[in-house]
N, C-alpha and C positions, 0 to 999 in steps of 0.2 A: 287209802292214804297214799300209796305210791303214785296212783294215777293223779291225784291232786298235786303231788309234788312235781311231777313231770310237766303238768300244764303250767304250773307257776314258773318253772325253769324256762319254759319256752317264752313266756311273756317277758321274763327278765332279759333273755337273749335278744328279743326284739327291740326292747327298750334300750339295751346297751348299744346295739348296732346303730340305732337312730342317734344315740348320744355321740357315738364315735363319728358319725357322718357330720353332725353339727360341729363337733370340735375341729374336724378337718376344714370345714368351711370357715370357721374362725381363724385357723391358721392361714388360709388363703387370703382372708381379709387383712391379716397382718402384712402380707406381701403386697397386696393391692388394696389399700384402704379406700374402697368405694364408699363415697359419702352416704351415711344413713343405714346401710346394710348390716353394719356390725351391730347396731342396736336392735335391728330385727332379729338377727341370729341369736343375741342374748335373750330376747323375749321368748323365742322358740325353746331355748334351753330351760328357761324358767317354767314354761308350760310342761315341758317333758318331766322336770323334777317333781312337779305336783302330780302328774299323771302316774308317775312311779309309785306314789303312795296309795294309789287306788288300783293296785294290780288285781284285786279280787274281781273287779269288773273286766274280766279278761277280753271279751269280744269287743267291747267298746274301746278299751285301751289300745288293742291292736289296730282298730280303725283309725283312732286319733294318731297313733304312731305313723300310720301310712300317710295321713294327710300332712303331718309335720315333715315326713321324709320328702314328700312331693314339693312342698314349699321350700325346703332346704335345697332341693335339686335346682329349683328356679333361681334361688339366690346364688348357689354355687356356679350355675352356668353363666349368670350375669357377671359374677366376679372373674371367672376365667376368661370370658370374652374381653372384659375391660383390661385384664392383666396382659392377655396376648397383645393388645394394641399398646399398652404402656411399655412392654418390654422392648418394643421397636424404637422407642424414643430415647433421647438424651435425658440426663437427669433434670436439667432446667425445663425441658419440654414436658417431662412427665409431671413435674409439680404444677406446670401451667394447666395440664389436662385435668388434674384433680380439682384445681380451683374452678376451672370452667364447668366441670361436671356438677360441682356443688352449687354454682351460680345459676345452673339451668333451671328455669321456672317449672317446666313440665316434670322433670326428674325429681326435683325437690318436692313437688306437690305429691307425687305418687308414693315416694319413699316415706314421707311424713304420714300419709294416710295408712300405709302398711304398718309403721311403728305404732300408731294410735290403736288400730284394730287388734294387733297382737298384744298391746298393753291392756286392753279391755278384757281379752280372753284370759290373759294371766291374772288379772284382777279377780275374775270369776272363779279361777281355779284355786285361789289362795285358801278358802275355808276348807276345801276338801282334804281328807286324809289327816285331819288334826286329831289329837288325843290318842288314848290307849287303844288296844285292839278291840276291845269290847265296845268302846265308844264308836269307833269306825264301823264296827258291825251294826251297831244300832242305827247309824246314819247312812247305811249302804244304799238305801233307797233314794235318799236325797242326793248322794254323790253321783248315782247313776244318772240322774236327771241333769246334774251339772255337766257330767262327761258328755252327754248327748248334746247339750247346748254347745260345748267346746267343739265337739266334732262337726256340728252343723256350721258353726262360725268359720271353722278352718276350711270346710268344704266351700263355703261362700268365698272366702278370700282366695283360695286356690282357683276357683272358677273365674274370679274377677281378674286375677293376675295373669291367668292364661289367656283370657279373651277380653282383657280390658279395652273398652272401645272396639277398635277393629284388629288391634295387634296384640300379640302376647308381650309380656314384660321383656322376654329376650329380644324380640323383634324391635320393640320400641327402644330398648337399650342400644341395639345396633344402629338404628336410625339416628338416635342422639349422638352416639360416638362418631358417626360419619359426619353429621353436621358440625360437631365440635372439631373434628380433625380438619374439615375444610376451612373452618374459621381460623384454626391455629396455623394452617398452611398459608392463608392469606396474610395473617399477621406476621408470620415469619418472613414471607416474601417482601412485605412492606418494610420490616425491620432491616432485611438484607439490603433492600434498595436505599434506605436511609444511610445504612452503614457504608455502602458503596459510594454514596454521594459525599459523606463525611470523609471517606478515604481519599477521594479525588480532590476535595478541597484541601485536605491536609497535604496531599502530594503537591498541589499547585502552590500552597504557601511554602512548602519545603523548597521547591525549585526556585521560587522567587527569593527566598532567604539565601539559598546557595549562590544565586546569581548576584545578590547584593553583596554578599561576603566576598565573592570572587572579584567583583569590581574594586572593592576596597583593598583586596590583597594585591591586585595588579597595580594599584596606585601607590603602594608602599614603595618608596625609592629603593632600587635594588640594582646590583650589577649582574647582568646575565652571564658574564664570563667568569664569575666567582666559583660556581659549582664545579664538582669534579667531572660532571658529564660535559661540560662546556668544550666546544671544539678547540679553544685555545689551550686546553690542558691535555690535548690528545697525545702530546709528546711524552707525558708522564705515565701514560697507559701502557708501559712496555715491561710490566713485571713478568719475570721468567719464573714459571711454576717450578716449585721444588727448591727455590733459593730462599735466602734470608730466614732460615728456620730458626736460628737463635733469636732474631729480632722478633719473630712471630711468637715464639715461646714466651718472651718477656711481655709482649702485648697481650696475649691471651691470659697470662697470669694477672695482668692488670684488670682485664675485662671481668675475670671471675672473682676479683677482690672487691673490697669496699671503698677504695679511694677513688674520688670522682675525677681526678685530673691526671693526665699523663703527658710528660714533656719528652719528646723525641729530639735529641741534640746530635748534630754532626756537622762536619765541615762541608764546604761547597762541593757538590758533585758526589757525595757519598750515597745518594739514592734516597734522600728523605722524602722528596715529593712523590717518587714512584711508590714508596711504602704507604705514604698517606693516601694516594689514589687507590691502591689495592685494598687498604683497610676500608675506605668508603665503599668500594664495590662489594666487599664481603658483607659489611653490615647492611647494605642496601638489598642485595639479592639473596643472600643466604639467611639473614636474620630479620630483615625488614624493619630495623630500628634506627636507621640513619635519619637524623633530623635535619641536618644542614651541613654544608661544607663551604669554606671560603679559602681559595688558593690565592695568596697575595702574589703579585708580579710587579717588580720594579719597573717603573716607567709608564705604567698603564694608569690613567687618570682615575678609572673607576675601581680597579682592584689593587692599585698601588698605594692606597691611602686608607685612613679610617673612616673617611666621609660617609661611605655607604655600608660600613661594616655591620653595625647592629641592625640596620633596617633590612639588609640582605638576609641575615640570619633569620629575622622574623618572618620575612616573605617565604623563605624556604620551609621554615617550621610550619607555617600556616598551610602550606601546600602538602607537606608529607604527613602531618599529624592532624587528623580530623578532630581528634578529641581536644586539641589545643586551639583549633582554628577559631571558634567563636570568641575566645578570650583575647587572642591576638587581634582579631578584627575590631573588637571593642576598644583595645588599646590604640590601634591605628586611627580610629575615628577621633579619639580624644587627642592624639598626638597631632593630627592634621589641623586641628583648630588653631594651633599656635604658629602655623605657616611652615614653609620649607626651610632647609638649611639650618636646623637646630643643632645645638652643641651635643657632643658625644653622650654626656651623661643623661640628657633628656631623652634622646632616642633609645638609650639602653633601658632607662626606667619605664618609659611608656610602652614600648614595643615588646620587652621581654620580662623585666622584673615584675611589674604589676600583673600582666597576664598570667605568669607562672604562679604567682601567689593566689590569684582568683582561682586558677585551675586546681591548685592544692586544696583550697578551702572547699571547692566543689567535689573533691574526691576523685578527680580524673587524672591526676599527676602520679601515676604509680609505676608503670613499666618504664625502664630506662630508655632515654633517647640520647643518641650520640651526636656530638658536634665535632667536626674535624676542621682545624685551622692549620694551613700549610704555609711555610716560608714567612713567618712573622718578621724575619730580619729584612724582608724585601719591601717593607712598608716605607714609602718615600719620605714620610713625615719624621723618620728616625733622625734626620739631620736638621730639617728646617724647624721642627717643633719636637724637641727631644722628650717632652713630658707627655705627649699625646698617646704614643704607643704604650708605655707603661700603664697609663691610666686605662686604656682600652683593655689591656690584659688583666688588670686589677678587677675591673667590672665583670669581665667574662668569668674569671675564676671565682668571684664572689657568688655568681649564680650557682655554679657547680657546688660550692661549699654549703650554700643554703639548702639545696635540694640534692644531697649526695647519692640518694638511691634512684633518682630520676633523671639527673642531668649529668652526663659524662662528656668530658672534653679531651680531645687529643690535639696537641699543639706541637708543630715541628718548627725548628729554628736553627740558625747557625749559633755558635757560641758567642759571636760578636755580631751586632750589639748584644750586651749581656742583659737583655730584658728578662730572660728566664732566671738567670742567677739572682738578679735583684728581687724578682717576685718570690723566690724560694727562701730569701732571707727572713721573710715573715714565718714565724714558727707554725702558725695554723696551716699556711699553704704548704710548707715542707712536710708536716705530718699528714697532710690530706692529698698528697700527690706522689706519683711515681716518676723518677727520672730514668729514662733509657738513653744511654749514650752509645752511639755507634762505635766510638773508640774502644768500648769495652768488649766488643764482639768481633775483634779484628780477624781472628782465624776464621770465623764463619763467613765474614765478609770476603776474604780471600777465595774461599771455596765458591761463593756465589759469583764473584767476578770471573773466576775461572770458567764457570758454566756459561756466563754471558759471552765471554770472548770466544769460547769454543763454538757456541751456537751461531754467533754472528759471522765468524770466520768461515764456518762450514756451509753457510748459504751460498758461497761462491765455489764453483767446481774446482778451481785452482787451489782455493783455500782448503777444501777437503783433502785434496791430494797432498798438499804441503803438510798438513797436520798429521796425516797418516805416515808420511815419511819422516817427519821430525816431531814427535809429541812434545818436545820440550818448548816448542814455540809459545804454546799457551801458558806454560809455567813461567817463562821469562817475561812475558808481557803482563802476567798477573802480578809479579813482584814489582815491576816498574809502575804499575797503577797505584800502589801504595794505599789501597783501600778506597780509591776515588772512582766511583762508577762512571762519572761523566768522562774521566780520563780514559778509562778502559773502553767505553763506547767510541769515544773520539778516535783513540789509538787503532782500534781493530777496524773501524770504517776507513781510516787513512791507509792502513796496510792493505785491506781488501780492495782498495781502489787501484792498486798497482796492476800492471799488465803482466801476467805471468808470474811464476814462482820466484824467478830471479829478482824481478823488481820488488815483489812483496818482501823478500828477504832483505834487500837493500833498504827499504823503508823501516823495517824492524830494527836493522842496525843503527839507522839514524836516531831512532827513538831511544835506543839503549846506550847510545854513545856517552861515555863519561866526560867530565870537564864542564861543569856548570859555572861558567866564569861570571855570571851576572847575579849569582846567589839566589836563583829562582828555584822553587820547589818543582816537583814532577809535572804538575799540571801546567805551570807557566812554561816549563821547558817543552812540553808537548805542543802548546799553542805556537811557541816561537819555532819549533821544528817544522810545524805544518806551514807556517808563513814563509820561512826561509827556504823550505823545499819548493813551494809553489812559485816563489818570487825571490830567487837569489839576489841579495842586495847589489852585487856587482853587475847584474843584468838589468837593473832598474834604470832605464834611461829617463830623462826628465819627465816626458809626457806620461810614461807608464807609472813612474813613481807618484806623480800628482793624481793619476786616476785611481791607483790602489789606495792612496792615502784618503781620497774623497770617499770611496766605496767603504773603507773601513770606518770612516766617520759616520756614514749612514747606518752601518751595522751597530756601532756603539752608542750613537746619540738619537736614533730614530725614536720618535715618541708614539708611533702607532704600534699597538701590540701585535697586529698582524704583520708588521713589517712594511716594506715599500717595494714597488715593482720596478724593474729596469726601465720600463717606459716612463714612470714618473721621475726617476733620476734623470733620464735623458731630457725630459721637459723642464725640470727644475734646475739641474746642475749642468746639463749640456753634454753628459757622456753618452755617446750613441749606444744603443743596445747591442749592436754588433761588436762593440769593444768591451762593454761591461759584462755581458753574459759569459764569455770565456774566462774572464777574471773571477767571477763568482763561481764557475764550475771548478776552478782550481781550489776554491775555499770550501768545497762541499764537506769536508770533514769537520768543520767548525760552524757551518752556515746551513740553515734549513732553506732550501731552494727547490721547490717541487717542479719537476719536468723541465727545468732550465729554459723557460720561455719568457718573452718579455712581459706578458700580462700576469705572471705569478709573482707574489711577493717573496722577498728574502729577509731573513733575520738571523740573529745569532742563535745557535743551537741551545746555549745555556748562558745564563747571566754571568757566569764566571769569565766567559770570553769577553764580554763587554767590559767587565771590571779590569781584565787584564789589558785591554787596548788603551785604557785611559790612565793607566799607572805606568809612567815612564820607567820607574825603578824596576818593574817586573817585565815590561814589554821591551825596552831598549829604544833606541832612537829611530831605528829604520821604519818601524811600523807604529810608533806611538801616535795616538790621537789626543792632541791637546784640547781639553774640553772647551776653554774659553775661546780660543782661536777658531776651532772648527764650528762651534755654535754660531759664532759671528759669520762664518762663511755660509752655513746653511740658512741662517736668517737672511743674509744678503741675497742668497739665491731665491728664497721664497719671496722676498719683497720685490726683487727684480721681475719675477714672473707676474706678480700682482700689479706692479706699477706699469709695466709695459711688456709687450711680446715682440721682440725683434724691432723695437722702436716704433711700432705701428699701433697707437693706442686706439685708433678707430676700429682696427681689426679686432683688437682686444675687446672693445665694447660690444661690437655687434656679433661676434662669434664665440670667442673663447670663454668669456665669463658666462654667457647664457647657456651655451650648449656643451662646453668642455667639462670633463669630470676630473681632469688631472690638476685642477686648482684646489681640489678638496684638501690635500695635505697642506699646502701653503696657507690656505685660509684658516685652518684649524690650529696649525702649530707654529706659525711664524713667531707669534708672541712668546711661546715657550722657549724657543731658541734665543730670541732677543733678550729675554730675562736673564739668560746665563751667558750672554756673549761678552767677549772682551771688546774694548773700543778700538778695534782695528780701523785702519785707514779706509779699507774697502766698505766696512759697515758705516762709518761715519759719512763717507762719501755718498753711499746709497740713501741715507736719511736726508742729507742735504739736498740731493737731487729730487727726492719726493717732495720736500717742503718748498723748495724753489718753484716747483711746478704749480704751486698754488696760484701764482699770479701770472701765469702764462695763458695763452688761449687754449691750451690742451692740458688741463690739470691731471694729476694722477687719479686713476679711478678709485684708489684707496679712500680718497676723501668723500666720495659719493656713494660708493658701493660697499665699503667695509666699515661696520659700526664702531670698531675699536678706535678709530680716529676721532670719535666724538669725545673721548676721554683724554686726560692728560698723559703725555708720554711718561711722565715721572711715575705714573701708577703701575707701569709694567716694564720699564727700562731702568737700568742702574743709573744713578745720577751722573756718573762720569761719562756715560754714553750720550745722554741728551745734553750735549754742549749748546750753550746759548748762541754760539756762532751759527748753529744750524738755522735757527729762527732769524738771527740777524742777517744771514746770507739771503734768506727769502725776502726780507723787508728791503734790503739794499737793491736786490734784483728789480723788485717792483718799482721803487722810488726812482731809480736811475733810468727806468724805461720812459719816464715823462720829462719834458724839458725842464720844468721848474725843479723837479726832484733831482735831476742831474747836477744843478747848481748848488744844491743844499749842502750845508756842512754836515757831514755824516759821522762826526767824531763820537759823540756821546749818547744821542738818544736811543740808539739801537739796543745797547746793552740793557738799559732799564726797561724799555718796552718789551724786549724779548723775555725779561724776567716776569713782567706782568702777564705775559701770554700763558705762563705756567705750563708750557709744552702743548697747548691745545691748538689744533689747526684752525677751528672757527675764529678764535680771537685774533690769530695772526692775520687771517685773511681780511676780516672785517675792519681791523684797526688800520692796516695799511691802505686799503681801499678808501676808508673814510678820510684819511690824511690826504691821499692823492686827489680826492674830489674837491679839496680846497682850491686847486688849480693855480693859485699863485703862492709864491714863497711865504709871504706874511700869513696868509690864510692856513697854509700847511703847518707853519710853526705854531700858529694859534691852536689848531686842532690837536697837535702833538701835545701841547702843554695842558689842554683839557683832559687828555688821557693820562698824563703823568702827575697831575695835580693830586696830592694826598687828600683823602676824604674819609669820613666815618663810614666804615664798611656796613655796619648794622646787619651783619649776617649775609650780605649780598656778595656774590662772586665778582671778580674782575670782568668776567664776560657780561654779567648783568649790568654793570655800570657802563660798559662799552655800549651796549644797546640803548641804554637810557641817554647817554651822550649823544649818540647819532640822532635819536628822535628829537631831543630838546634843542640840538644845534640846528637841525633842518627845519623844525617847526616850533619855535619858541612859543610856549603857551600864552605868554603875556602879550605877544606881539601878533599873533594870528587871530583872525576874526572867528567867532563861533561857527559861522557858515563854513569857513575854511577847515576848522577843526573837525566838523561833522564830515566833510568829504575825506579828510585824512583818516578818520575813524573807519569810514566805509571801506577804504582801500585796505587798511590793515585788517579789517574783518575778512575780506576776501583772501588775504595772504594767510591768515591764521586758520580759517575754517575749512578751506578747500585745498585738497592736494591734487585736484583735477587740473588739467591744462586750462588756463584762463588768459584772457587778453583785455586790453582797454576796451576794444569793441564789444566783446561779450559782456563786460560790466555795464557799458553804456546801454545795451539792449535790455539787460535784466534789471539793473538798479537805477537806471536813469542818470548816472553820472557821466557827463559828456567827456569824450576823449580829451578835449581841450583842457578839462580840469584834472583828469586822472594822470595823464602822461607826465605833467610837471611834477606831480607828487611822486610817481614812480621813479622819475629820473633822480629826484633827491634821495631816494632810498636805495640807490644802487650799491651802496656799501653793504647792505643786508639782504638784498635780492638780486636775482638774475633778471636783468632787463637791459636791452640795448636800444635806446631811443634813436640811434643813427641808422637803423635798419630801414629798408623800404617797407612800405605798408605797416608802419609802426603801430597802427590801430589794432592789427592782428598779431603783434609781437607778444609772445607768452611771457609771463613773469611768475616767479616762485622764489622762496627764501633760499639763500645760499646754504642754510643749515637748519635742520628741524629744531635746534635750540631756540631760534628766534620765534617759531611758533609757540613753543612752550613758554617762552618769556612773555609774550603778548597776553596769554590767557591767565597768567598768574599775577593777580593784582599786588601781592606783596612784593614781587620782583620788579613789575613794570611801573607801578604808581598809578594814580587815578586818571591823569590826563590822556594816556594812550592805552589803557587797559581795554581789552576786548572780552567782554563777557560772553562765554560760549553760548549759553542759552539764548540771550538776546540776539547775538550775531547770527546764530542758526535760524532763528525766527525771522529776522530781517531778510536773509537770503531766501528762505522758504516762501516768504510772501512774494518776493520778486519773481521767483520761479513760477509760482502758481498764478500770479497776475498775468505773467507772459503767456502761459499755456492757456489761460481763460480767454484771452483776446486775440491770439494769433493762430491763424489757420495754416497759412503757407509762408515758407521763408523766401525772401526775395534777394538776400545778400549773404555773403559768407559769415558776417557777424551774426545775422539773424539765425543762420543755419547752426553755428556753433552754440548760440544761446539756446535754440530749441533742443539740441542734443543734450546739452548740459542739464536744462531744466527737466526734460523727460527722464533722464537717468538718475538724477541726484535729488529731486524735490523730496522724495520720501525719507532720504537719509537726513536731510536738514530738518524735516518735520520731527523725525524721531529723536533728534538731539536737541531740539528747541524747548523753549518754555511757552506756555499758551498765552501769548500776548493778545491784546483785544484785536489788533489788526489781523493777526494770523487766524484767530478763531472766526473773525468776520468773513475772511476770504474762503475758509473751508465751508462755512455755512452757505455762502452764496453759491459756491460750486455745487454743493449737495442739493440744495433746494432747486437749482435750475433743472435738475433731472426731471422733475414733475411738471415743468412748464413747456410752453411751445417753442422756446428757445434755450435748449440745454447748452451748458458750457462747452466751448470748443475743446476743452480739455479732453472730453470723452471721444473726440474724433481725431486725436493726434495720430500720425502714422509716419513721421519723419525718421523715427529710429526704431529698429527692430527690437531694441532692449527697453522700449517705453513701458513704464509702469502704468497701471490702470487704476483710477480711483474705485471703479466699480468692483465689488467683491473683496476689497482690501480690508483686513481686520485692523480697525483703528487701534484697538487695544495692543496689538502686536507692534504697530508703527510707533505709537506715542510712548516716550520715555517716562520716567518717574516724575518728571516736572509737570506732567498733565494729570490733574486730579480726575477722579471718577466723575465729578459734576461736569467738568469741561468735556469729557468724552461723551457723557450722557446727553448733553445738549446737541453735540454733533449727530449722535445716533438718532435722536428724536427728529432732527432735521432730515 
């Protein structure tokens, strides 16, 4: 009995060990779910369970257990091999490997066969071991046979999977895995390639979109000098570290609070701009949340008004905040569709309000962005359009109130104009804003000014010695500054400019001297002290007094924000550089003038000095710059330079205008000075001289080279300045120059005719020339009455009626034959359509209109064109309109009427035909007229074709020229060589040349030809 029990225990241990090995394999399959093997392992476990019931057949059970163990080993090895490969892969790659392994045909076939065979064996083993012990004993012989069959089948399976085909299952698994890994690697490489291609495409699209957005941003109208980084704001970048601590404490308190708006208020010269500049720098460099800045500057056309205010802020925001850029770009695209020069509220809505709303809806408007506006009081429109600046402020503040956590605005201004006070009367604005007044931190300002004075004074060696010997110097000057930084800076620079400690002490005493007899404050007293010290009134002899007064006028009234150079002042106002530079050097305490050389501009150091100079109550009589009088003087100087240079207009034409650069200021700003000028005798005399020159042999270049003279004088000059006597003088001058005109009664007509001229130069010149061409007194009077006769305007200007009167008088439609009218129309077409030099001879060669027919027509048109029939070689005498308004009149049927209207498309087509026919038939030029015609036709035929309509005649000529290429006699057009600028028909893109008037059908016919 014990022996039997030991043998039974041994069999049990063997079976338990096999069972544990199978369970481990199952655990491995949980970690590496190799397709099909889990089912096979389950089948082996089932077979083992049945075998356990037949432990009495010990030898056979042990043999079967061995075969099961061997099969389990094969399965476990396969699982471990697959798991080791899978562990090296990412999760997504591992899942792909399981899928590929399951989809593998050979693998699936073998595993399914293994599952089937093990299933069959399990089915055979099911009947064994059933029933009670005596029943199993009864069937022991039958069970032994079943076990032998199971053993045989397991041995066959083991043999088959060890040597299936030519490879074992482990080797075959290795081969399968290697093949699958190669396939996976190839798929991965292809996927990476496609991903790289997509990435490149996405990057290219991103770059294109960035370029598109950048182009739109660049096209948003903006003022480059508005930002705090602008060179024009460099004078404000002088913040002294460690100062203004009280102000910064208030500003930091605002930054950390929840109110979106802060107003910084202080008088002129208290350092508001320097604080604003430093705030910009800190938000930009230390925090990276500066969105935009706009520093107003009085007198600057770009940053002295609200015209570019919102568009500049939008431009800067789009550049500084990438998260807002797409929305601002979208708004700019929409805004541009309505054209330039839109009103303030539309720019604010399209470029800021709507983009900010869209950004908020998209969830990108979260982190706060800071906007800094400096010197709101310096906006020029404060006086001319008093409601514009408050409206601008209202719109800006409304943005901050709508997005209080994302849009923070700092605004600096003087107390007057009281834009800030008016804005804060609104309860919502008051409750949502912080007011920081520099008056409330006076003690701290005195400390800061003391540091400023000490620092600037000790930059000079004598200043350091003086301060060490007398520390009260800084204290005394600080008290005198009265909290005005610009005073402190101006005063200390004035003192430091003294030679030696004794002179520096004298200058300090001048500043501290009591007795303010004119009721001026400390700043005004400082400016006056500087001026009177540099130029004691008793020493101002007449010439020096006039030069100082004129230079102060340039400082106070100059409209270029960079200032003006001594060289320009010499050119315009006649003060030599050798005399102006020493004067400016004495003003260095109040004037910015780098290097003291003639090519460097000078300007007021601070706007308060300009304000001081134009206020006689503050400045006194000796240095006062009267704005009206001195604007008239500067306007006269600018006009004199543009009108003539030293009386030699030919020199002006050929040299100064073309090559000189010093006419830049007069060209750009004479109108600005004229608008604010008083009607001084000098100014009126200058205008009369310019207008009288209209009817001389040497008219002022202003009428031909400066476009402002094409508009009415009343549009840019005060009515009292444009005296009708100016125009009347010009008319009398011209009429009295001819015999009949000199005998004419000059009492009444001039006033009325001068009124009709409406201040325009073209009307004046054409009207008087038209009258003079009457040649006899009765005819001249008749022509005058034609001009003065009242008529229904029907929306036409006096100038339009004048042009109509000239044409209808010279060529009455009812009296002129159709043939003659056709000739007149052809001459008018040449006048209207070509700005190139042309002559009667050229017209005859190209259009076939004989000189004998064209010259009389041109002679009658002398009131509206330049043409001198009395010149030698009249056939080659050039003609052109006296003013471009005549060209515009001829091509406008509503203004010109049907009889003389020049249709641009038809006229260009006619001249194009003439050019092409000439080039088609002429090989060599034998005369000057032919040579001029050849050059004109070669250079301009394509321009006329491009602006023409496809008339039958023009299409016919083009077809003839094109088709000649494939014949034995190609057009001479292709062999032209008289002009190095000649266009060639061969290789020309017709679609590029032909304008919108050419249909695709017309172009197609030519292409097929």
